[in-house]
C-alpha positions as CSV (number, residue, x, y, z in Angstrom):
1,M,84.8,28.6,77.1
2,N,87.7,29.8,79.2
3,A,91.0,30.9,77.7
4,A,93.9,28.9,79.0
5,A,96.4,30.9,81.1
6,P,99.4,31.8,79.0
7,T,102.8,30.1,79.6
8,A,105.7,32.4,80.4
9,A,107.1,31.8,76.9
10,E,103.8,32.6,75.2
11,A,103.3,35.7,77.3
12,R,106.7,37.0,76.2
13,R,106.1,36.2,72.6
14,F,102.4,37.1,72.1
15,G,101.1,38.7,75.3
16,P,100.6,42.5,75.5
17,R,103.2,44.2,77.7
18,D,102.8,47.2,80.0
19,G,102.2,50.1,77.7
20,D,102.2,48.0,74.6
21,P,99.3,48.0,74.2
22,V,97.4,47.4,77.5
23,D,98.0,50.8,78.9
24,L,96.8,52.4,75.7
25,I,93.6,50.2,75.6
26,A,92.8,50.8,79.2
27,A,93.3,54.5,79.0
28,A,91.0,54.7,75.9
29,L,88.3,52.5,77.5
30,R,88.4,54.7,80.6
31,K,88.3,58.0,78.6
32,D,86.2,57.3,75.5
33,G,84.9,53.7,75.8
34,Y,86.4,52.6,72.5
35,I,89.6,52.3,70.6
36,S,90.9,51.2,67.2
37,L,94.4,49.7,67.0
38,P,96.2,49.3,63.6
39,A,98.4,46.3,64.4
40,P,98.5,45.1,68.0
41,L,99.2,41.4,67.2
42,P,102.3,39.9,65.6
43,P,102.1,39.1,61.9
44,V,103.0,35.4,62.5
45,L,100.0,35.0,64.8
46,L,97.7,36.8,62.3
47,G,98.9,34.6,59.5
48,G,98.2,31.5,61.5
49,L,94.7,32.6,62.3
50,L,93.9,33.4,58.7
51,R,95.2,30.0,57.5
52,H,93.1,28.3,60.2
53,F,90.0,30.3,59.2
54,R,90.4,29.4,55.6
55,S,91.0,25.7,56.3
56,I,87.6,25.3,58.0
57,D,84.9,23.9,55.6
58,R,82.0,26.4,55.2
59,E,79.6,23.6,56.2
60,H,81.0,23.9,59.8
61,F,80.0,27.6,59.9
62,R,76.4,28.5,61.0
63,R,74.3,31.5,60.4
64,G,74.7,34.2,63.0
65,G,71.6,34.8,65.2
66,I,70.2,37.4,67.4
67,G,70.0,37.0,71.2
68,R,71.1,34.1,73.5
69,E,69.5,31.0,75.0
70,E,65.7,30.9,74.5
71,D,65.8,34.4,72.9
72,H,68.1,33.3,70.1
73,Q,66.7,33.7,66.6
74,L,67.8,34.0,63.0
75,N,67.0,37.2,61.2
76,R,68.6,37.8,57.8
77,F,67.2,41.3,57.7
78,V,69.4,42.2,60.7
79,R,72.5,40.1,60.1
80,S,73.7,37.8,57.4
81,D,77.1,36.7,58.5
82,E,78.2,33.1,59.3
83,I,80.1,32.2,62.5
84,F,82.4,29.4,63.9
85,W,83.0,29.3,67.7
86,L,86.7,29.0,68.7
87,D,88.5,26.9,71.4
88,N,92.1,25.9,72.1
89,G,92.2,23.1,69.5
90,N,94.4,25.1,67.0
91,P,97.9,26.5,67.9
92,A,97.2,29.9,66.4
93,V,93.8,30.2,68.1
94,S,95.4,29.0,71.4
95,A,98.1,31.7,71.1
96,Y,95.4,34.3,70.3
97,L,93.4,33.2,73.4
98,N,96.5,33.5,75.5
99,W,97.0,37.0,74.2
100,M,93.5,37.9,75.1
101,E,93.9,36.3,78.6
102,A,96.9,38.5,79.2
103,L,94.8,41.5,78.1
104,R,92.0,40.4,80.4
105,L,94.3,40.4,83.4
106,G,95.8,43.7,82.4
107,L,92.4,45.4,82.0
108,N,91.3,44.0,85.4
109,R,94.4,45.4,87.1
110,R,94.0,48.8,85.6
111,L,90.2,49.2,85.4
112,F,88.9,46.8,88.0
113,L,86.3,45.5,85.5
114,G,86.0,42.0,87.1
115,L,86.3,40.3,83.6
116,F,85.9,36.6,84.1
117,D,86.6,35.0,80.7
118,Y,86.7,35.6,77.0
119,E,84.6,34.0,74.2
120,C,85.0,34.4,70.5
121,H,84.2,33.2,67.1
122,Y,85.3,33.6,63.5
123,A,82.8,35.8,61.5
124,Y,82.6,35.3,57.7
125,Y,80.8,37.9,55.7
126,D,80.2,37.1,52.0
127,R,79.5,39.7,49.3
128,G,76.3,41.6,50.0
129,T,76.1,40.6,53.7
130,F,75.9,43.0,56.7
131,Y,75.0,43.4,60.4
132,K,72.5,46.2,61.1
133,K,72.9,48.6,64.0
134,H,72.8,46.7,67.3
135,L,74.2,46.5,70.9
136,D,76.3,43.5,72.0
137,A,74.8,43.7,75.5
138,F,71.8,45.4,77.2
139,K,72.3,47.0,80.6
140,G,71.5,44.7,83.4
141,S,70.6,41.7,81.2
142,T,73.9,40.2,80.0
143,N,77.4,39.5,81.1
144,R,79.3,40.8,78.1
145,V,81.3,43.9,79.1
146,V,84.0,44.5,76.5
147,S,83.7,43.7,72.8
148,T,86.6,43.0,70.5
149,V,86.9,42.6,66.7
150,L,90.2,41.5,65.0
151,Y,90.2,41.8,61.2
152,L,91.8,39.1,59.1
153,T,90.9,40.3,55.6
154,P,94.0,40.4,53.5
155,N,94.7,43.3,51.0
156,W,91.5,45.2,52.0
157,Q,90.7,48.2,49.8
158,P,88.1,51.0,50.4
159,R,86.0,49.7,47.5
160,D,85.6,46.4,49.5
161,A,83.6,48.2,52.2
162,G,82.4,46.2,55.2
163,E,83.6,48.8,57.7
164,L,82.6,48.7,61.4
165,A,80.6,51.9,62.3
166,I,80.5,52.7,66.1
167,Y,77.8,55.1,67.1
168,P,77.3,57.3,70.2
169,P,75.6,55.8,73.3
170,G,71.8,56.0,73.3
171,T,71.4,56.1,69.5
172,L,70.4,52.5,68.9
173,G,67.0,53.5,67.4
174,E,68.0,56.8,66.0
175,A,69.8,58.3,63.0
176,A,73.3,59.3,64.0
177,E,76.7,59.9,62.6
178,P,79.4,57.3,63.7
179,L,81.9,58.2,66.3
180,L,84.4,55.9,64.6
181,T,84.5,54.0,61.4
182,V,87.0,51.1,61.4
183,A,88.3,49.7,58.1
184,P,88.6,45.9,58.2
185,R,92.3,45.9,57.3
186,F,94.4,42.9,58.1
187,G,95.5,43.0,61.7
188,Q,93.3,46.0,62.7
189,M,91.5,45.6,66.0
190,A,88.5,47.5,67.5
191,I,87.7,47.3,71.2
192,F,84.7,48.9,72.9
193,L,82.3,48.7,75.8
194,S,79.6,46.3,75.0
195,E,76.7,47.9,76.8
196,E,77.4,51.5,75.6
197,F,78.0,51.6,71.9
198,P,75.6,50.7,69.1
199,H,77.5,49.5,66.0
200,E,77.0,47.9,62.6
201,V,78.9,46.2,59.9
202,L,78.3,48.0,56.6
203,T,77.4,46.0,53.5
204,V,80.4,43.9,52.3
205,N,81.6,44.0,48.7
206,R,84.2,41.3,49.1
207,P,84.5,38.3,51.5
208,R,85.5,39.6,54.9
209,Y,87.2,37.7,57.8
210,S,87.3,38.6,61.4
211,V,87.5,37.3,65.0
212,T,84.7,38.7,67.1
213,G,84.8,38.2,70.9
214,W,83.6,39.4,74.3
215,F,85.2,39.7,77.7
216,R,82.5,38.7,80.2
217,V,81.8,39.0,83.9
218,N,80.7,35.9,85.9
219,T,77.0,35.7,86.6
220,S,76.9,32.8,89.0
221,L,73.8,31.4,90.6
222,G,74.5,29.1,93.5
223,D,76.7,26.3,92.4
224,S,76.2,27.1,88.7
225,I,78.9,29.1,87.1
226,D,77.9,31.6,84.4
227,P,74.5,29.9,83.7
228,A,73.7,32.3,80.8
229,S,76.7,31.2,78.7
């Protein structure tokens, strides 16, 4: 799905402005390939997303799988979260997609990434769930370029666990210490290069809410736009 272009009013209200935080994100992606931001989005938008998340009946969520298209499969030994794909149907989600569209344009201007669109879903982790170490994209075989995770868990405490651990490139099948561990505090956001950094969600001790998404490049074939989506 494509994020709608932000109106002028929405861009002023919700969209990232030069240096706040697009310059910071772009500089970190260029230098390190990842960044954690404590509160890049306004509280009113975060509150709207959480209310919408909680309003969705659990029966509309589906078990998260591994892979895409014909390679898609369910594997509860790898991941045990539940997901709900998002579109512009809710005002808070629409505002979030507008914010991400402004970020997409800003990253393209600064880093020339050729980001084409943004897709995202809610991710619900119940007690005892996890997502083992994985990559969001494999070099040369996908169109996901930049991964984002926005946390919506209110009143998170260290005992609640469920942190995101980001590992050095090239350590997918190896034991390694994380480069960065991101607490799923309300409003926190992690952004990183999809092909480079293995990562995992540590076992959750309390229900955990997030928005997980990817900026993608266009993999067109003839008249078919982005056939792998």
